[in-house]
N, C-alpha and C positions, 0 to 999 in steps of 0.2 A: 699713304703709301701710293708710291710710284706705279705706275702700269708699264709691263714690259710683254713685248710683243714680238716673237718669234719672226725674222723675214720668212721663213719657210712656209708660215701659216697665213700669208697673204699670198692668194691665189688669182692672178690677174689673166689666166689661161681664156676664159671665156670673153675677154673684153677685144673687141676687133678695132684695130687700128690701121688697118687696109694699107700697109706699107710693103711695096716689093721689093725690099732688101731686108730678107731674115736677121742679117747680124746689126742692121739699124735698128729693126724691132725690138730683139732681144736686148740693146741697151737702153732703149726707152721703157722697154717692160720693166726693167732693174732699177731706172733712177725711179720709175712712180711707184716700185715698190719700197723702196727705200724712203721716199717722201711721205708715203702713206703711215710707213712705220712711225717715221718721225713727228709727222705732226698728232697721230694718235698717243703715242707715248708722253709727248709733250704738253697734249691737253685734256687727257682722262687723267683721274686721280679716282681711288679708292678709300672708302673711308668706313668704320664702324661707329655707329653713333644710334641715337633714339632718334625719332622722325615724329613722332607722338606722344600721347599721354600714357599709352597701353606699359609700359615700362620694358616692351621687347626692343631688344637690339637689332638693328638692321646693317647689312652691307650696301651701302651706297655708292654707286660708280657716278662722280660729278664729269662733268664735259664742261670744258671751258674755252670753244672755240670761236667766241665773240668776247674781246676783250672787256666789255662792259657788262657781260650777261652769264653767269655759272649756271649751270641747269645739273639738275640730278635726271640720271639716263635710265637707271637700272636701281630697284629698291628690292633687295630679297632678305628674309627674316635670317638671322642666325641659326635659329632652330632647323630652320628648313633646310639650310646649306648641312648642317650637324646631321642630320637624318639622312640626307644622300649621301655623307661621306660614308655614314655607318653601314647604310644600303651596300654602296659600291666595294668596301671593306669586307664585309658578308660574302657578296658575290665570289669575291678574290678569294677568300678562304676556301669556300665551297667548290671552285674550279679544281 
């Protein structure tokens, strides 16, 4: 499964460029945001798979920032995600 990251979710507002031209700084931030989005979307992958002999399924986020080395950067049990989803659903229905 490919990763989709909305540009609005990338916040570079705390980064200091120290450029005295606001319009130039704005364009640099825009290009940097789009670059970060592109790098992440092209180099992250999400898969549901077993990672051990327990039989439990995990959602695994894979990073491929180095062409010769793919790394799992996050592993979360599917059951944990489902419990979190049910809790949020219950919270939403109680609101």
